[in-house]
MARKE-328902 format. One record per residue (C-alpha): residue number from 1; y, z, x; residue in one letter. Coordinates in nm, 4 decimals, m for minus. Layout:
BEGIN
<vexgu n="NUM" c2="Y" c3="Z" c1="X" res="A"/>
...
# end
This chain:
BEGIN
<vexgu n="1" c2="3.8665" c3="m3.3744" c1="1.4827" res="M"/>
<vexgu n="2" c2="3.9097" c3="m3.2431" c1="1.8382" res="P"/>
<vexgu n="3" c2="3.7082" c3="m2.9367" c1="1.9309" res="F"/>
<vexgu n="4" c2="3.9655" c3="m2.6869" c1="2.0595" res="K"/>
<vexgu n="5" c2="3.7790" c3="m2.3624" c1="1.9823" res="T"/>
<vexgu n="6" c2="3.4054" c3="m2.3321" c1="2.0463" res="V"/>
<vexgu n="7" c2="3.2075" c3="m2.0361" c1="1.9095" res="L"/>
<vexgu n="8" c2="2.9036" c3="m1.9673" c1="2.1292" res="A"/>
<vexgu n="9" c2="2.6315" c3="m1.7487" c1="1.9785" res="V"/>
<vexgu n="10" c2="2.4216" c3="m1.5579" c1="2.2308" res="V"/>
<vexgu n="11" c2="2.1865" c3="m1.2623" c1="2.2248" res="G"/>
<vexgu n="12" c2="2.0595" c3="m1.0279" c1="2.4947" res="G"/>
<vexgu n="13" c2="2.0082" c3="m1.0819" c1="2.8657" res="K"/>
<vexgu n="14" c2="1.7524" c3="m1.3600" c1="2.8087" res="D"/>
<vexgu n="15" c2="2.0320" c3="m1.5811" c1="2.6699" res="T"/>
<vexgu n="16" c2="2.2458" c3="m1.5806" c1="2.9870" res="A"/>
<vexgu n="17" c2="2.1565" c3="m1.9459" c1="3.0482" res="A"/>
<vexgu n="18" c2="2.2710" c3="m2.0317" c1="2.6929" res="D"/>
<vexgu n="19" c2="2.6095" c3="m1.8824" c1="2.7742" res="L"/>
<vexgu n="20" c2="2.6365" c3="m2.0887" c1="3.0919" res="Q"/>
<vexgu n="21" c2="2.5754" c3="m2.4028" c1="2.8828" res="H"/>
<vexgu n="22" c2="2.8689" c3="m2.3073" c1="2.6601" res="A"/>
<vexgu n="23" c2="3.0940" c3="m2.2213" c1="2.9546" res="I"/>
<vexgu n="24" c2="3.0253" c3="m2.5603" c1="3.1156" res="S"/>
<vexgu n="25" c2="3.0880" c3="m2.7371" c1="2.7864" res="L"/>
<vexgu n="26" c2="3.4295" c3="m2.5731" c1="2.7414" res="C"/>
<vexgu n="27" c2="3.5266" c3="m2.6157" c1="3.1066" res="A"/>
<vexgu n="28" c2="3.4658" c3="m2.9891" c1="3.0762" res="G"/>
<vexgu n="29" c2="3.6747" c3="m3.0268" c1="2.7623" res="S"/>
<vexgu n="30" c2="3.9437" c3="m2.7604" c1="2.8183" res="E"/>
<vexgu n="31" c2="3.8399" c3="m2.5858" c1="2.4964" res="A"/>
<vexgu n="32" c2="3.8741" c3="m2.2141" c1="2.4255" res="H"/>
<vexgu n="33" c2="3.5386" c3="m2.0322" c1="2.4251" res="L"/>
<vexgu n="34" c2="3.4833" c3="m1.7592" c1="2.1690" res="S"/>
<vexgu n="35" c2="3.1611" c3="m1.5734" c1="2.2527" res="V"/>
<vexgu n="36" c2="2.9708" c3="m1.3806" c1="1.9866" res="L"/>
<vexgu n="37" c2="2.6826" c3="m1.1727" c1="2.1240" res="A"/>
<vexgu n="38" c2="2.4489" c3="m1.0583" c1="1.8467" res="L"/>
<vexgu n="39" c2="2.1473" c3="m0.8307" c1="1.8433" res="Q"/>
<vexgu n="40" c2="1.9469" c3="m0.7450" c1="1.5329" res="V"/>
<vexgu n="41" c2="1.9154" c3="m0.3673" c1="1.5272" res="A"/>
<vexgu n="42" c2="1.5710" c3="m0.2185" c1="1.5740" res="L"/>
<vexgu n="43" c2="1.4442" c3="m0.1091" c1="1.2332" res="S"/>
<vexgu n="44" c2="1.1619" c3="0.1346" c1="1.1644" res="P"/>
<vexgu n="45" c2="0.8316" c3="m0.0095" c1="1.0462" res="T"/>
<vexgu n="46" c2="0.6107" c3="0.1542" c1="0.7867" res="L"/>
<vexgu n="47" c2="0.4126" c3="0.3270" c1="1.0598" res="S"/>
<vexgu n="48" c2="0.7340" c3="0.4822" c1="1.1980" res="D"/>
<vexgu n="49" c2="0.7952" c3="0.6912" c1="0.8854" res="Y"/>
<vexgu n="50" c2="0.8904" c3="0.9665" c1="0.8805" res="P"/>
<vexgu n="51" c2="1.1330" c3="0.8616" c1="1.1542" res="V"/>
<vexgu n="52" c2="1.1014" c3="1.0901" c1="1.4545" res="D"/>
<vexgu n="53" c2="1.2752" c3="1.1338" c1="1.7877" res="T"/>
<vexgu n="54" c2="1.0433" c3="0.8803" c1="1.9570" res="D"/>
<vexgu n="55" c2="1.1679" c3="0.6019" c1="1.7306" res="W"/>
<vexgu n="56" c2="1.5281" c3="0.7155" c1="1.7710" res="L"/>
<vexgu n="57" c2="1.4819" c3="0.7006" c1="2.1482" res="D"/>
<vexgu n="58" c2="1.3420" c3="0.3450" c1="2.1231" res="R"/>
<vexgu n="59" c2="1.6387" c3="0.2353" c1="1.9160" res="R"/>
<vexgu n="60" c2="1.8811" c3="0.4009" c1="2.1569" res="H"/>
<vexgu n="61" c2="1.7250" c3="0.2183" c1="2.4546" res="H"/>
<vexgu n="62" c2="1.7211" c3="m0.1074" c1="2.2588" res="H"/>
<vexgu n="63" c2="2.0917" c3="m0.0757" c1="2.1823" res="Q"/>
<vexgu n="64" c2="2.1687" c3="0.0346" c1="2.5396" res="H"/>
<vexgu n="65" c2="1.9917" c3="m0.2709" c1="2.6842" res="D"/>
<vexgu n="66" c2="2.1900" c3="m0.5005" c1="2.4565" res="F"/>
<vexgu n="67" c2="2.5169" c3="m0.3313" c1="2.5512" res="K"/>
<vexgu n="68" c2="2.4388" c3="m0.3903" c1="2.9192" res="A"/>
<vexgu n="69" c2="2.3566" c3="m0.7566" c1="2.8491" res="A"/>
<vexgu n="70" c2="2.6805" c3="m0.7976" c1="2.6524" res="A"/>
<vexgu n="71" c2="2.8813" c3="m0.6543" c1="2.9411" res="E"/>
<vexgu n="72" c2="2.7120" c3="m0.9022" c1="3.1764" res="A"/>
<vexgu n="73" c2="2.7974" c3="m1.1881" c1="2.9371" res="H"/>
<vexgu n="74" c2="3.1599" c3="m1.0750" c1="2.9276" res="D"/>
<vexgu n="75" c2="3.1729" c3="m1.0588" c1="3.3081" res="A"/>
<vexgu n="76" c2="3.0277" c3="m1.4113" c1="3.3354" res="A"/>
<vexgu n="77" c2="3.3023" c3="m1.5434" c1="3.1086" res="C"/>
<vexgu n="78" c2="3.5718" c3="m1.3588" c1="3.3008" res="A"/>
<vexgu n="79" c2="3.4461" c3="m1.5086" c1="3.6265" res="G"/>
<vexgu n="80" c2="3.4396" c3="m1.8632" c1="3.4902" res="S"/>
<vexgu n="81" c2="3.8176" c3="m1.9056" c1="3.4808" res="G"/>
<vexgu n="82" c2="3.8184" c3="m2.0565" c1="3.1316" res="I"/>
<vexgu n="83" c2="4.0102" c3="m1.9356" c1="2.8261" res="S"/>
<vexgu n="84" c2="3.7801" c3="m1.7068" c1="2.6280" res="Y"/>
<vexgu n="85" c2="3.7415" c3="m1.4069" c1="2.3988" res="D"/>
<vexgu n="86" c2="3.4325" c3="m1.1936" c1="2.3588" res="F"/>
<vexgu n="87" c2="3.2775" c3="m0.9694" c1="2.0930" res="A"/>
<vexgu n="88" c2="2.9351" c3="m0.8118" c1="2.0506" res="S"/>
<vexgu n="89" c2="2.7583" c3="m0.6559" c1="1.7516" res="F"/>
<vexgu n="90" c2="2.4370" c3="m0.4565" c1="1.7095" res="Y"/>
<vexgu n="91" c2="2.3536" c3="m0.4402" c1="1.3393" res="D"/>
<vexgu n="92" c2="2.1354" c3="m0.5527" c1="1.0506" res="E"/>
<vexgu n="93" c2="2.0987" c3="m0.9306" c1="0.9889" res="P"/>
<vexgu n="94" c2="2.3110" c3="m0.9340" c1="0.6733" res="V"/>
<vexgu n="95" c2="2.6093" c3="m0.7806" c1="0.8531" res="F"/>
<vexgu n="96" c2="2.5650" c3="m1.0042" c1="1.1587" res="L"/>
<vexgu n="97" c2="2.5604" c3="m1.3079" c1="0.9293" res="T"/>
<vexgu n="98" c2="2.8846" c3="m1.1968" c1="0.7640" res="E"/>
<vexgu n="99" c2="3.0499" c3="m1.1481" c1="1.1031" res="E"/>
<vexgu n="100" c2="2.9402" c3="m1.4905" c1="1.2261" res="L"/>
<vexgu n="101" c2="3.0657" c3="m1.6545" c1="0.9062" res="T"/>
<vexgu n="102" c2="3.4054" c3="m1.4890" c1="0.9405" res="R"/>
<vexgu n="103" c2="3.4452" c3="m1.5985" c1="1.3012" res="R"/>
<vexgu n="104" c2="3.3178" c3="m1.9501" c1="1.2291" res="A"/>
<vexgu n="105" c2="3.6131" c3="m1.9989" c1="0.9931" res="F"/>
<vexgu n="106" c2="3.8394" c3="m2.0018" c1="1.2990" res="Y"/>
<vexgu n="107" c2="3.6290" c3="m2.2207" c1="1.5273" res="A"/>
<vexgu n="108" c2="3.5831" c3="m2.5972" c1="1.5367" res="D"/>
<vexgu n="109" c2="3.2241" c3="m2.5836" c1="1.6560" res="L"/>
<vexgu n="110" c2="2.9321" c3="m2.3413" c1="1.6990" res="I"/>
<vexgu n="111" c2="2.7019" c3="m2.3820" c1="1.9991" res="T"/>
<vexgu n="112" c2="2.3419" c3="m2.2667" c1="2.0197" res="V"/>
<vexgu n="113" c2="2.1363" c3="m2.2767" c1="2.3391" res="G"/>
<vexgu n="114" c2="1.7583" c3="m2.3037" c1="2.3827" res="P"/>
<vexgu n="115" c2="1.6942" c3="m1.9268" c1="2.3962" res="R"/>
<vexgu n="116" c2="1.8752" c3="m1.8603" c1="2.0701" res="V"/>
<vexgu n="117" c2="1.6972" c3="m2.1569" c1="1.9093" res="M"/>
<vexgu n="118" c2="1.3613" c3="m1.9895" c1="1.9749" res="T"/>
<vexgu n="119" c2="1.4799" c3="m1.6525" c1="1.8414" res="N"/>
<vexgu n="120" c2="1.3904" c3="m1.6600" c1="1.4710" res="A"/>
<vexgu n="121" c2="1.6334" c3="m1.3831" c1="1.3775" res="S"/>
<vexgu n="122" c2="1.9334" c3="m1.5278" c1="1.5602" res="L"/>
<vexgu n="123" c2="1.8810" c3="m1.8894" c1="1.4589" res="I"/>
<vexgu n="124" c2="1.8443" c3="m1.7736" c1="1.0977" res="G"/>
<vexgu n="125" c2="2.1829" c3="m1.6014" c1="1.1249" res="I"/>
<vexgu n="126" c2="2.3402" c3="m1.9192" c1="1.2675" res="V"/>
<vexgu n="127" c2="2.1928" c3="m2.1391" c1="0.9943" res="V"/>
<vexgu n="128" c2="2.2856" c3="m1.9065" c1="0.7079" res="N"/>
<vexgu n="129" c2="2.6245" c3="m1.7935" c1="0.8354" res="G"/>
<vexgu n="130" c2="2.7316" c3="m2.1049" c1="1.0228" res="G"/>
<vexgu n="131" c2="2.5873" c3="m2.4125" c1="0.8541" res="L"/>
<vexgu n="132" c2="2.5502" c3="m2.2876" c1="0.4953" res="F"/>
<vexgu n="133" c2="2.8250" c3="m2.0262" c1="0.4463" res="D"/>
<vexgu n="134" c2="3.1020" c3="m2.1424" c1="0.6826" res="A"/>
<vexgu n="135" c2="2.9884" c3="m2.5079" c1="0.6772" res="M"/>
<vexgu n="136" c2="3.0751" c3="m2.5339" c1="1.0462" res="S"/>
<vexgu n="137" c2="2.9338" c3="m2.8016" c1="1.2782" res="P"/>
<vexgu n="138" c2="2.6594" c3="m2.6631" c1="1.5044" res="V"/>
<vexgu n="139" c2="2.5822" c3="m2.8164" c1="1.8430" res="L"/>
<vexgu n="140" c2="2.2269" c3="m2.7571" c1="1.9668" res="L"/>
<vexgu n="141" c2="2.2066" c3="m2.7501" c1="2.3470" res="L"/>
<vexgu n="142" c2="1.8577" c3="m2.8161" c1="2.4865" res="P"/>
<vexgu n="143" c2="1.7123" c3="m2.6773" c1="2.8056" res="E"/>
<vexgu n="144" c2="1.8592" c3="m2.8166" c1="3.1263" res="G"/>
<vexgu n="145" c2="2.0886" c3="m3.0703" c1="2.9591" res="D"/>
<vexgu n="146" c2="2.4544" c3="m3.0808" c1="3.0617" res="Q"/>
<vexgu n="147" c2="2.6250" c3="m3.1550" c1="2.7324" res="A"/>
<vexgu n="148" c2="2.9758" c3="m3.2928" c1="2.6936" res="S"/>
<vexgu n="149" c2="3.2186" c3="m3.3042" c1="2.4046" res="L"/>
<vexgu n="150" c2="3.3069" c3="m3.6514" c1="2.5320" res="R"/>
<vexgu n="151" c2="2.9688" c3="m3.8292" c1="2.5130" res="P"/>
<vexgu n="152" c2="2.9593" c3="m4.1957" c1="2.6092" res="K"/>
<vexgu n="153" c2="2.6624" c3="m4.3026" c1="2.3982" res="R"/>
<vexgu n="154" c2="2.6028" c3="m4.1470" c1="2.0566" res="I"/>
<vexgu n="155" c2="2.3238" c3="m4.1986" c1="1.8075" res="M"/>
<vexgu n="156" c2="2.4089" c3="m4.1228" c1="1.4454" res="L"/>
<vexgu n="157" c2="2.1322" c3="m4.0586" c1="1.1944" res="G"/>
<vexgu n="158" c2="2.2284" c3="m4.2154" c1="0.8610" res="W"/>
<vexgu n="159" c2="2.0771" c3="m4.1682" c1="0.5136" res="N"/>
<vexgu n="160" c2="2.3746" c3="m4.2336" c1="0.2806" res="N"/>
<vexgu n="161" c2="2.4049" c3="m3.8666" c1="0.1777" res="K"/>
<vexgu n="162" c2="2.7072" c3="m3.6386" c1="0.1682" res="I"/>
<vexgu n="163" c2="2.5870" c3="m3.4408" c1="0.4717" res="E"/>
<vexgu n="164" c2="2.5664" c3="m3.7615" c1="0.6758" res="A"/>
<vexgu n="165" c2="2.9187" c3="m3.8761" c1="0.5910" res="I"/>
<vexgu n="166" c2="3.0518" c3="m3.5270" c1="0.6675" res="R"/>
<vexgu n="167" c2="2.8828" c3="m3.5563" c1="1.0074" res="A"/>
<vexgu n="168" c2="3.0645" c3="m3.8854" c1="1.0617" res="V"/>
<vexgu n="169" c2="3.4026" c3="m3.7370" c1="0.9713" res="R"/>
<vexgu n="170" c2="3.3545" c3="m3.4221" c1="1.1801" res="E"/>
<vexgu n="171" c2="3.2569" c3="m3.6269" c1="1.4855" res="S"/>
<vexgu n="172" c2="3.5026" c3="m3.9154" c1="1.4381" res="M"/>
<vexgu n="173" c2="3.7074" c3="m3.8377" c1="1.7514" res="D"/>
<vexgu n="174" c2="3.3907" c3="m3.8480" c1="1.9616" res="M"/>
<vexgu n="175" c2="3.2685" c3="m4.1652" c1="1.7918" res="L"/>
<vexgu n="176" c2="3.5995" c3="m4.3409" c1="1.8571" res="M"/>
<vexgu n="177" c2="3.6010" c3="m4.2381" c1="2.2231" res="A"/>
<vexgu n="178" c2="3.2366" c3="m4.3286" c1="2.2902" res="A"/>
<vexgu n="179" c2="3.1400" c3="m4.6481" c1="2.4688" res="E"/>
<vexgu n="180" c2="2.8653" c3="m4.7180" c1="2.2136" res="A"/>
<vexgu n="181" c2="2.7527" c3="m4.5719" c1="1.8809" res="V"/>
<vexgu n="182" c2="2.4100" c3="m4.6489" c1="1.7366" res="Y"/>
<vexgu n="183" c2="2.3554" c3="m4.5899" c1="1.3653" res="V"/>
<vexgu n="184" c2="1.9862" c3="m4.5212" c1="1.3013" res="A"/>
<vexgu n="185" c2="1.8586" c3="m4.5875" c1="0.9476" res="V"/>
<vexgu n="186" c2="1.4951" c3="m4.4780" c1="0.9235" res="V"/>
<vexgu n="187" c2="1.2809" c3="m4.6553" c1="0.6630" res="D"/>
<vexgu n="188" c2="1.5681" c3="m4.8611" c1="0.5146" res="P"/>
<vexgu n="189" c2="1.3537" c3="m4.9643" c1="0.2210" res="E"/>
<vexgu n="190" c2="1.3720" c3="m4.6044" c1="0.0924" res="S"/>
<vexgu n="191" c2="1.5809" c3="m4.5506" c1="m0.2241" res="P"/>
<vexgu n="192" c2="1.8684" c3="m4.3816" c1="m0.0413" res="Y"/>
<vexgu n="193" c2="1.9399" c3="m4.7056" c1="0.1460" res="A"/>
<vexgu n="194" c2="1.9745" c3="m4.9267" c1="m0.1620" res="D"/>
<vexgu n="195" c2="2.3299" c3="m4.8322" c1="m0.2570" res="H"/>
<vexgu n="196" c2="2.5224" c3="m5.0416" c1="m0.0068" res="D"/>
<vexgu n="197" c2="2.3200" c3="m5.3617" c1="0.0094" res="G"/>
<vexgu n="198" c2="2.2282" c3="m5.3999" c1="0.3727" res="E"/>
<vexgu n="199" c2="2.1447" c3="m5.0442" c1="0.4861" res="P"/>
<vexgu n="200" c2="2.4200" c3="m4.9035" c1="0.7068" res="G"/>
<vexgu n="201" c2="2.6511" c3="m5.2038" c1="0.6607" res="A"/>
<vexgu n="202" c2="2.9310" c3="m5.0204" c1="0.4787" res="E"/>
<vexgu n="203" c2="2.9230" c3="m4.7399" c1="0.7346" res="L"/>
<vexgu n="204" c2="2.9412" c3="m4.9901" c1="1.0211" res="A"/>
<vexgu n="205" c2="3.2454" c3="m5.1563" c1="0.8625" res="T"/>
<vexgu n="206" c2="3.4117" c3="m4.8185" c1="0.8087" res="F"/>
<vexgu n="207" c2="3.3535" c3="m4.7163" c1="1.1709" res="L"/>
<vexgu n="208" c2="3.4624" c3="m5.0536" c1="1.3078" res="A"/>
<vexgu n="209" c2="3.8008" c3="m5.0143" c1="1.1354" res="R"/>
<vexgu n="210" c2="3.8443" c3="m4.6990" c1="1.3454" res="H"/>
<vexgu n="211" c2="3.7722" c3="m4.8970" c1="1.6602" res="G"/>
<vexgu n="212" c2="3.4174" c3="m4.7671" c1="1.7023" res="V"/>
<vexgu n="213" c2="3.1801" c3="m4.9936" c1="1.8951" res="N"/>
<vexgu n="214" c2="2.8935" c3="m4.9626" c1="1.6477" res="V"/>
<vexgu n="215" c2="2.5427" c3="m5.1074" c1="1.6179" res="T"/>
<vexgu n="216" c2="2.3125" c3="m5.0503" c1="1.3199" res="V"/>
<vexgu n="217" c2="1.9401" c3="m5.0045" c1="1.3858" res="D"/>
<vexgu n="218" c2="1.7002" c3="m5.0241" c1="1.0915" res="Q"/>
<vexgu n="219" c2="1.3859" c3="m4.8458" c1="1.2059" res="I"/>
<vexgu n="220" c2="1.0541" c3="m4.8277" c1="1.0199" res="P"/>
<vexgu n="221" c2="0.8868" c3="m4.4917" c1="1.0719" res="S"/>
<vexgu n="222" c2="0.5331" c3="m4.6243" c1="1.0499" res="G"/>
<vexgu n="223" c2="0.4327" c3="m4.2933" c1="0.8983" res="G"/>
<vexgu n="224" c2="0.5717" c3="m4.0910" c1="1.1871" res="R"/>
<vexgu n="225" c2="0.7936" c3="m3.7879" c1="1.1189" res="P"/>
<vexgu n="226" c2="1.1607" c3="m3.8860" c1="1.0934" res="V"/>
<vexgu n="227" c2="1.2554" c3="m3.6405" c1="1.3683" res="E"/>
<vexgu n="228" c2="1.0128" c3="m3.8108" c1="1.6090" res="D"/>
<vexgu n="229" c2="1.1559" c3="m4.1527" c1="1.5243" res="V"/>
<vexgu n="230" c2="1.5125" c3="m4.0330" c1="1.5849" res="L"/>
<vexgu n="231" c2="1.4287" c3="m3.8635" c1="1.9137" res="N"/>
<vexgu n="232" c2="1.2421" c3="m4.1712" c1="2.0375" res="Q"/>
<vexgu n="233" c2="1.5244" c3="m4.4086" c1="1.9459" res="R"/>
<vexgu n="234" c2="1.7816" c3="m4.1803" c1="2.1076" res="A"/>
<vexgu n="235" c2="1.5782" c3="m4.1938" c1="2.4281" res="L"/>
<vexgu n="236" c2="1.5535" c3="m4.5743" c1="2.4107" res="E"/>
<vexgu n="237" c2="1.9312" c3="m4.6205" c1="2.3814" res="V"/>
<vexgu n="238" c2="2.0028" c3="m4.3491" c1="2.6434" res="S"/>
<vexgu n="239" c2="2.2083" c3="m4.1494" c1="2.3951" res="A"/>
<vexgu n="240" c2="2.4087" c3="m3.8547" c1="2.5279" res="D"/>
<vexgu n="241" c2="2.4285" c3="m3.6946" c1="2.1826" res="M"/>
<vexgu n="242" c2="2.2599" c3="m3.7151" c1="1.8441" res="L"/>
<vexgu n="243" c2="2.4732" c3="m3.6579" c1="1.5321" res="V"/>
<vexgu n="244" c2="2.3022" c3="m3.5652" c1="1.2054" res="L"/>
<vexgu n="245" c2="2.3827" c3="m3.4467" c1="0.8572" res="G"/>
<vexgu n="246" c2="2.1922" c3="m3.1210" c1="0.8113" res="A"/>
<vexgu n="247" c2="2.0043" c3="m2.9491" c1="0.5307" res="Y"/>
<vexgu n="248" c2="2.0369" c3="m3.1941" c1="0.2457" res="G"/>
<vexgu n="249" c2="1.8398" c3="m2.9618" c1="0.0148" res="H"/>
<vexgu n="250" c2="1.9219" c3="m2.6215" c1="m0.1298" res="A"/>
<vexgu n="251" c2="1.8809" c3="m2.3201" c1="0.0969" res="R"/>
<vexgu n="252" c2="1.5779" c3="m2.1831" c1="m0.0914" res="W"/>
<vexgu n="253" c2="1.4011" c3="m2.5174" c1="m0.0773" res="R"/>
<vexgu n="254" c2="1.4602" c3="m2.5487" c1="0.2966" res="Q"/>
<vexgu n="255" c2="1.3106" c3="m2.2034" c1="0.3490" res="R"/>
<vexgu n="256" c2="0.9969" c3="m2.2917" c1="0.1547" res="I"/>
<vexgu n="257" c2="0.9359" c3="m2.6551" c1="0.2470" res="F"/>
<vexgu n="258" c2="1.1367" c3="m2.7036" c1="0.5665" res="G"/>
<vexgu n="259" c2="1.2750" c3="m3.0502" c1="0.6370" res="G"/>
<vexgu n="260" c2="1.3945" c3="m3.2896" c1="0.9044" res="V"/>
<vexgu n="261" c2="1.6670" c3="m3.0494" c1="1.0199" res="T"/>
<vexgu n="262" c2="1.4261" c3="m2.7594" c1="1.0643" res="S"/>
<vexgu n="263" c2="1.1855" c3="m2.9819" c1="1.2568" res="S"/>
<vexgu n="264" c2="1.4648" c3="m3.1164" c1="1.4784" res="M"/>
<vexgu n="265" c2="1.5698" c3="m2.7629" c1="1.5695" res="M"/>
<vexgu n="266" c2="1.2182" c3="m2.6895" c1="1.6937" res="K"/>
<vexgu n="267" c2="1.2084" c3="m2.9915" c1="1.9221" res="G"/>
<vexgu n="268" c2="1.5611" c3="m3.0709" c1="2.0417" res="V"/>
<vexgu n="269" c2="1.5496" c3="m3.3381" c1="2.3139" res="K"/>
<vexgu n="270" c2="1.9220" c3="m3.3952" c1="2.3679" res="L"/>
<vexgu n="271" c2="2.2496" c3="m3.2344" c1="2.2535" res="P"/>
<vexgu n="272" c2="2.2428" c3="m3.2552" c1="1.8744" res="T"/>
<vexgu n="273" c2="2.5395" c3="m3.2040" c1="1.6427" res="L"/>
<vexgu n="274" c2="2.4417" c3="m3.0792" c1="1.2971" res="L"/>
<vexgu n="275" c2="2.6891" c3="m3.0938" c1="1.0081" res="V"/>
<vexgu n="276" c2="2.6393" c3="m2.9842" c1="0.6497" res="R"/>
# end
């Protein structure tokens, strides 16, 4: 589907560059930018009890600094000339997650820049509220990369699971418009690749019927982490974007054991679209 409304999640003043990524993305695709600035409220630690005026002063300054950063974010959007709306919230993680989920219902895509990706609290809110609760596509924007919602060369990670086919459907407009699409099947001898005969063949046929110029790559990992294999192959084919199904396991299992998605988020090399 076309991405007409983009929800950009930012934090304090250190995420100004993340916002510029989102502004550039929307300017290049004539999409509406909905900015959500979030800051996890400063909470007292055990050593702060009983809470005194010193802690209250720290919280006040913390909130004041975020308010100033939010005003700067709003001004940057206003000066960009694009269509946008802006909201900011200073609260506990559970309430920030609920707010993000609600707003994600009315957006086609969530964007996350490199500063938010390294902020454990904020990226947790995006994953829980965006990917799991709202089931919205999330586009990871790495440092210094000028992403586009009209990529020319796309690499699609394929493992024959529901999350992967949802990623295909959510990105179909981009796949159809791309000059080349590379389907990467890592370790095709694995059980998940046995259902359709030649691994990736049914997907290639499905995409070709939509006019997608598709090539299937069966790649042995050689014992390397899947995320490293995907990043390396994307570099070899000069991909502008990587599209992946995300979090194929239950939320509790991902928190305990991690997975390919979690590892990819820690080492994003190019714009990466995650869909659950």
